[in-house]
C-alpha positions in Angstrom: 34.7 -8.0 -4.6 32.6 -8.3 -1.0 30.9 -11.9 -1.1 27.8 -11.9 0.2 26.2 -14.8 2.2 29.5 -16.1 3.1 29.8 -14.1 7.1 28.3 -11.6 8.8 28.3 -8.3 7.2 30.4 -5.5 9.0 29.5 -2.2 9.2 33.0 -1.8 7.4 32.0 -3.9 4.9 28.9 -1.7 4.3 31.0 1.1 3.8 32.8 0.0 1.0 29.7 -1.2 -0.2 27.5 2.3 0.1 30.4 4.6 0.2 33.0 3.5 -1.8 31.8 1.4 -4.4 32.8 -1.7 -4.2 31.6 -4.7 -6.2 29.3 -7.3 -4.6 29.6 -11.6 -5.5 27.3 -14.0 -4.3 28.5 -16.6 -2.1 27.4 -19.8 -4.2 26.6 -22.4 -1.0 24.3 -19.3 0.4 22.3 -19.1 -2.9 21.8 -22.9 -2.7 20.2 -22.7 0.3 17.6 -20.0 -0.6 17.1 -22.2 -3.5 16.2 -24.7 -1.1 13.8 -22.9 0.6 12.0 -21.5 -2.6 11.3 -25.3 -3.2 10.3 -26.4 0.3 8.1 -23.2 0.2 6.3 -24.3 -3.2 6.1 -27.7 -1.9 5.2 -27.3 2.0 2.2 -24.7 0.7 0.5 -26.5 -1.6 -2.2 -27.7 0.6 -2.2 -25.3 3.5 -3.3 -22.3 4.2 0.1 -19.7 4.7 -0.7 -16.4 5.4 0.6 -14.4 2.0 0.8 -17.4 -0.1 -3.2 -18.0 -0.6 -4.5 -15.3 2.2 -4.7 -11.6 1.6 -2.4 -9.5 3.5 -2.8 -7.3 7.2 -6.8 -7.7 8.1 -7.6 -9.1 5.3 -6.2 -12.1 5.8 -9.3 -13.6 6.9 -10.2 -14.1 3.2 -8.7 -17.2 1.0 -7.3 -16.2 -2.5 -8.1 -18.9 -5.1 -5.2 -20.5 -6.7 -5.5 -19.0 -10.2 -4.9 -15.5 -8.2 -2.3 -16.4 -6.4 0.4 -15.0 -8.4 -1.4 -11.7 -9.0 -1.8 -11.3 -5.4 1.7 -11.1 -4.9 1.7 -8.2 -8.4 -1.2 -6.0 -6.5 0.6 -5.9 -3.5 3.8 -4.6 -4.8 1.6 -2.2 -7.2 -1.1 -0.9 -4.2 2.3 -0.3 -1.5 4.1 1.6 -4.0 2.7 4.5 -2.6 5.2 6.9 -1.2 5.8 10.6 -1.2 7.8 13.7 -0.5 11.6 13.9 -2.0 13.2 10.9 -3.7 16.3 9.2 -1.3 19.5 10.2 -2.5 20.7 7.2 -4.6 23.3 6.0 -2.0 20.7 5.7 0.8 18.6 3.4 -2.0 21.2 1.6 -2.6 22.5 1.2 1.0 18.4 -0.5 1.3 19.1 -2.7 -1.5 22.5 -3.9 0.2 20.0 -4.7 3.2 17.3 -6.3 1.7 20.0 -8.9 -0.5 21.8 -9.6 2.9 18.4 -10.7 4.4 17.4 -12.8 1.6 20.7 -14.5 1.6 20.1 -15.7 5.3 17.6 -18.5 3.2 14.5 -18.0 5.1 12.1 -16.0 2.7 11.1 -18.6 0.7 12.4 -16.4 -3.1 13.3 -17.9 -6.1 16.9 -17.1 -6.8 16.6 -14.7 -9.6 15.4 -12.3 -6.8 19.7 -11.8 -5.6 20.5 -11.7 -9.1 18.5 -9.3 -10.5 19.1 -7.0 -6.8 23.1 -7.8 -7.0 23.3 -6.3 -11.0 21.1 -3.1 -10.3 23.7 -2.5 -6.8 26.8 -3.8 -9.2 25.5 -1.2 -12.1 24.7 1.6 -9.9 21.1 1.5 -11.0 18.7 2.5 -7.6 15.2 2.6 -7.9 13.2 5.6 -7.0 11.9 5.4 -3.7 10.5 8.3 -1.5 11.0 9.1 1.8 7.3 9.3 3.1 5.7 6.1 3.5 6.8 3.4 6.1 5.4 2.7 9.7 8.3 0.2 10.1 6.1 -2.4 11.9 5.0 -4.3 9.0 8.8 -3.3 7.7 9.1 -0.5 5.6 6.5 -1.2 3.3 5.8 1.6 1.0 9.9 2.1 0.3 10.4 -1.5 -0.1 7.3 -1.3 -2.6 9.0 1.0 -4.3 12.4 -1.2 -4.9 10.3 -4.0 -5.5 8.3 -2.6 -8.4 11.4 -1.7 -10.5 11.9 -5.1 -10.1 8.8 -6.2 -12.1 9.6 -4.0 -14.4 7.7 -1.5 -12.9 8.4 2.5 -11.6 11.2 4.4 -12.2 14.9 4.2 -11.3 17.9 7.0 -10.7 21.3 6.1 -13.2 23.8 8.6 -13.9 22.0 11.6 -12.1 18.7 11.1 -13.9 15.5 9.4 -13.5 14.4 6.9 -16.8 11.8 4.5 -16.9 13.2 1.3 -14.9 11.8 -0.6 -17.9 14.5 1.2 -20.3 17.4 1.4 -17.6 16.6 -3.2 -17.4 16.5 -3.5 -21.0 19.9 -1.7 -21.5 21.5 -3.9 -19.3 19.6 -6.8 -20.9 18.3 -7.6 -17.4 15.0 -9.2 -17.6 12.1 -8.2 -14.8 11.3 -10.3 -12.2 8.7 -13.3 -12.9 6.7 -14.0 -9.4 6.9 -17.6 -8.5 4.8 -17.6 -5.2 5.6 -15.0 -2.5 8.3 -12.6 -4.1 5.9 -9.6 -3.1 5.8 -10.1 0.2 9.1 -11.0 0.5 10.1 -8.3 -0.8 8.0 -5.4 0.9 7.9 -7.0 4.1 11.1 -6.0 6.2 13.0 -3.5 7.6 15.6 -3.0 5.1 14.8 0.5 4.5 15.6 1.4 7.8 18.6 -0.9 8.7 20.2 0.4 5.4 20.1 4.2 6.5 20.4 3.3 9.5 24.1 1.3 8.7 25.1 4.9 6.4 24.1 7.2 10.0 26.3 4.9 12.3 29.3 5.2 9.0 29.2 9.1 9.0 28.3 9.3 12.7 31.7 7.6 13.7 33.0 10.2 11.2 31.5 13.1 12.9 32.6 11.9 16.2 36.4 12.0 14.8 36.4 15.6 13.7 34.6 17.1 16.7 38.1 14.8 19.1 40.4 16.8 16.3 38.4 20.3 16.7 38.1 19.7 20.2 41.9 18.9 20.6 42.9 21.7 18.6 40.8 24.4 20.4 42.7 23.3 23.7 45.6 24.0 21.5 44.9 27.2 20.3 44.3 28.5 23.5 47.4 27.0 25.2 45.0 24.7 27.6 46.2 22.4 30.3 46.8 18.9 29.6 45.3 17.1 32.7 41.7 17.3 31.8 42.6 14.6 28.5 45.3 12.8 31.0 45.4 9.2 31.4 45.6 9.5 34.8 42.3 11.5 35.2 40.1 9.7 33.1 41.5 6.0 33.9 39.3 6.7 37.3 36.1 6.7 35.6 35.4 3.0 34.1 33.6 3.8 30.7 35.2 3.0 27.2 33.8 5.7 25.4 35.7 8.3 27.4 38.7 6.8 28.1 38.8 6.1 24.1 38.5 9.4 23.5 40.9 10.8 26.1 43.5 8.5 24.1 42.5 9.9 21.1 43.0 13.4 22.1 46.5 12.4 23.7 47.1 11.2 20.1 46.0 14.0 18.0 48.2 16.8 20.9 51.5 14.5 20.9 54.2 16.6 20.4 52.3 20.3 20.6 54.3 23.2 21.4 51.0 25.2 23.2 49.4 22.5 25.3 50.6 23.8 28.7 51.3 21.4 31.6 49.8 22.2 35.1 53.1 21.2 36.7 54.8 23.9 35.1 52.5 27.1 35.9 49.9 26.8 38.3 51.6 24.0 40.9 54.6 26.6 40.6 55.3 28.2 44.4 55.6 32.0 43.0 51.9 31.6 42.5 51.0 31.3 46.2 51.7 35.1 46.7 49.1 36.7 44.0 45.6 37.1 44.6 43.8 37.5 41.2 45.1 35.0 38.5 45.2 36.3 35.1 45.3 33.0 33.8 41.9 31.0 34.5 42.5 27.9 36.8 39.9 25.8 34.9 39.2 25.9 31.5 35.1 26.2 30.1 33.6 23.2 30.1 33.3 22.5 26.3 37.1 22.6 26.7 37.6 20.9 30.2 34.8 18.1 29.6 35.5 16.9 25.9 35.9 13.2 27.3 33.0 13.3 29.6 30.2 14.7 27.1 32.2 13.1 23.3 32.7 9.4 25.7 29.0 9.1 26.0 28.6 9.7 22.3 31.0 7.5 21.4 29.6 4.7 23.4 25.8 5.4 21.9 27.8 5.3 18.5 29.4 1.5 18.8 26.3 0.1 20.8 23.8 1.3 17.8 26.5 -0.2 15.5 25.9 -3.4 17.4 22.0 -3.8 16.9 21.9 -2.5 13.6 24.3 -4.9 12.7 22.4 -7.7 13.7 19.5 -6.4 12.1 21.5 -5.9 8.7 22.2 -9.9 9.1 18.6 -10.8 10.8 15.8 -12.4 9.0 13.1 -9.6 9.2 10.2 -10.7 7.1 7.1 -12.7 7.9 6.9 -15.7 7.7 9.7 -17.3 8.3 10.6 -20.0 6.0 12.8 -23.1 7.4 13.8 -25.6 5.0 15.7 -27.3 7.4 13.4 -28.0 9.6 10.6 -28.5 7.3 8.1 -25.9 9.0 7.1 -22.5 8.4 6.5 -20.1 11.6 4.5 -16.8 11.8 5.7 -13.4 13.5 6.8 -10.1 13.8 10.0 -10.2 12.6 9.2 -7.3 10.3 9.2 -5.1 13.3 11.6 -1.9 13.7 11.8 -1.3 17.3 15.8 -2.3 17.7 16.8 0.3 14.8 13.7 2.9 15.5 15.3 3.2 19.4 19.1 3.0 17.8 18.7 5.9 15.5 16.3 7.7 18.2 19.4 7.7 20.4 22.0 8.1 17.9 20.0 11.5 16.8 20.1 12.6 20.5 24.0 12.0 20.8 25.1 13.4 17.7 22.8 16.7 18.6 24.9 17.1 21.7 27.7 16.5 19.5 26.8 19.6 17.7 26.1 21.5 20.6 29.4 20.8 21.7 30.5 22.1 18.5 28.6 25.1 18.4 29.8 26.0 21.8 33.2 25.8 21.0 32.5 28.0 18.3 31.1 30.5 20.4 34.4 30.6 22.7 36.4 31.4 19.4 34.3 34.0 18.1 33.6 35.9 21.6 36.5 38.0 23.0 35.2 38.4 26.2 35.6 35.2 26.7 38.7 33.6 25.3 40.3 36.9 26.1 42.8 35.9 23.5 41.3 37.0 19.9 40.1 39.4 18.6 36.1 39.6 18.5 34.4 37.0 15.4 38.3 36.3 14.9 38.1 39.4 12.6 41.8 39.6 10.9 40.6 42.9 9.6 39.6 46.3 10.4 37.3 46.2 13.2 33.9 47.1 12.9 34.7 47.5 8.9 35.0 44.2 8.7 33.1 40.9 10.1 35.5 38.0 9.9 33.0 35.0 10.9 30.4 36.6 12.3 27.7 35.9 9.3 28.8 32.1 9.7 27.8 32.1 13.3 24.2 32.6 12.8 24.5 29.4 10.6 25.8 27.4 13.4 23.5 28.3 15.8 20.6 27.9 13.8 21.6 24.7 12.4 21.7 23.5 16.3 18.7 24.6 16.9 17.1 22.4 14.2 18.8 19.5 15.6 17.5 19.9 18.8 13.7 20.2 17.7 14.5 17.4 15.2 15.7 15.1 18.5 12.4 14.3 19.6 12.0 10.7 19.3 9.8 9.2 16.8 10.2 5.2 18.6 7.1 6.9 21.5 5.3 7.9 18.6 3.3 5.1 17.1 0.0 5.9 15.3 -1.8 2.6 15.0 -3.2 2.5 10.9 -4.2 -0.3 9.0 -7.9 -0.7 10.7 -6.0 -1.4 13.7 -4.1 -4.5 12.9 -0.8 -2.7 13.0 -1.7 -1.3 16.3 1.4 -0.7 17.6 4.6 0.5 14.9 7.9 1.7 15.4 8.5 4.5 12.7 11.8 2.8 12.2 12.1 4.5 8.1 10.9 8.0 9.8 13.6 8.0 12.7 16.4 6.9 10.5 15.6 9.7 8.1 15.5 12.3 10.9 18.9 10.8 12.3 20.4 11.6 8.8 19.2 15.3 8.5 20.9 15.8 12.4 24.2 14.1 11.1 23.6 16.4 7.7 23.5 19.4 10.1 25.9 18.4 12.4 28.6 18.1 9.5 27.4 22.4 8.4 28.9 22.9 12.1 31.7 21.6 12.3 32.9 22.9 9.2 31.9 26.2 10.6 34.1 25.3 13.8 36.8 23.9 11.6 36.9 27.7 9.5 36.9 29.7 12.9 40.0 27.1 13.5 42.0 27.9 11.1 41.3 31.5 11.4 42.6 31.1 15.1 45.7 29.5 14.1 47.0 32.1 11.5 45.7 35.1 14.0 48.2 34.0 16.2 51.1 32.6 13.7 51.1 29.5 15.7 51.7 26.8 12.5 55.0 26.0 13.8 54.4 25.1 17.1 51.1 22.8 16.7 51.2 19.1 16.9 52.4 17.2 13.9 48.5 16.3 13.2 46.8 19.5 14.1 49.9 20.8 11.2 48.3 17.9 8.7 44.6 19.1 9.2 45.7 22.7 9.1 47.7 22.6 5.8 45.0 20.5 4.1 42.3 22.5 5.2 43.9 25.7 4.0 44.1 24.1 0.4 40.5 24.6 0.3 39.6 27.2 2.9 42.4 29.8 2.4 42.9 32.2 4.9 40.8 35.4 4.6 40.8 39.2 6.1 38.1 41.2 3.7 35.0 40.2 3.6 33.7 37.9 0.9 30.3 35.2 0.7 31.7 32.5 3.1 28.2 30.1 1.4 31.1 28.1 -0.8 33.8 27.9 2.0 31.1 25.8 4.5 30.3 23.4 1.5 33.9 23.1 0.5 35.0 22.2 3.9 32.1 20.0 4.7 32.5 17.8 2.0 36.5 17.6 2.9 34.9 16.5 6.4 32.6 13.9 4.9 35.6 11.9 2.5 38.9 12.9 4.2 40.4 9.8 5.9 41.0 9.6 9.6 43.8 10.4 10.7 43.7 9.2 14.4 44.8 5.7 14.5 42.2 3.2 14.8 44.0 0.9 17.2 43.9 3.7 20.1 
């Protein structure tokens, strides 16, 4: 089990919980601090005016709420804000959201009762995911609408997704003998007033973006291999004089992938040979096209962007991101805007721009393989059949091109798309959940594009009949992919192949050592 509240939750911990169904446990000492925070809030608020405890919310905060209605106030908040629309979030995304909300509560600054922790833990461990809609949050008083749908389930209302079907929440809670949450003092506001939707989805995006980068480096190395490119553009010496971590990381990855290749050429063995000086025109290109030669310079900043975003969103995951902040240690309550999602929103926009560029590189490399006038090595569209009668990879190129075009349009930033709302109380907002959702779409699309590129690479290898000369890592990739996508000559529908290869790219373990 992964223990929540014991230490900082890392990207790796998060991946184990969300992608590998690891169970969670709650750290005992952290739970005790949450209990102390709740007790302090109850005592401190008994004779004071505190936002969200005995006042209305947002622009209605100037209205005091009578003591007899304080608990009803919290229920009203949850029910009124459960107003999402659009598609239901995938269960995996909702689980990510719940992990993020639970981890925030475990910082013991929200004043919630420990029953909230226990119920969230049980939902996560039993894969019971509330029905939460994509549309609704503006990411400034937190992800109010998305988190209200979570809170609705916790109080025994709304619906959940369980084993692939939608059920009334009360039915599934009853099946597991889970008691719906009883509001004690501010659980309604604490549940919905935070950045946990954008943060949970954002963490998923980072895990998947790392996987995409891994495969983009693999495919970039393999295309250089099958066209017998020169080695100097990914050499240590060339890249070391450019002082960017990402560029040098990518170069090291390419060298590791291509170690042992019998196809990569050394410039000293060819163009530096004096016999070439007598020629006026060189049949071989002196330098490769940019999509082959500038891989480290293109993917390097993408690597750096992913890793910087990982740091920012991990900080948000381990932060207190609701309002007000209940400080039981210093015996005070502080009002502010920790629910504002600008940190996550900005990183998601940067991430989706970077991943769009990754998909553009993939499309250009795919085009190079398919265009015989460019590569001067393969038949048009890697057609292994009869030219004119068969079509090879021609059809799937349309899918890759149109999908990259969609990525380019989706890359317009949400961060600068603030629209005031809530009677202008929320006069500048982050749109963080929208940013995270759009980034997820760009990542989904990019896995499809890379799947098509992988299919083309397999056909190129078979055309050359060069498997014995491949680097060991390239050969391993070839053998694994050919198990699910066999060589084809005659024309057959390819949509299922795209799905199968995409699933392989998403789930296969990384083949490049992590310590490079």
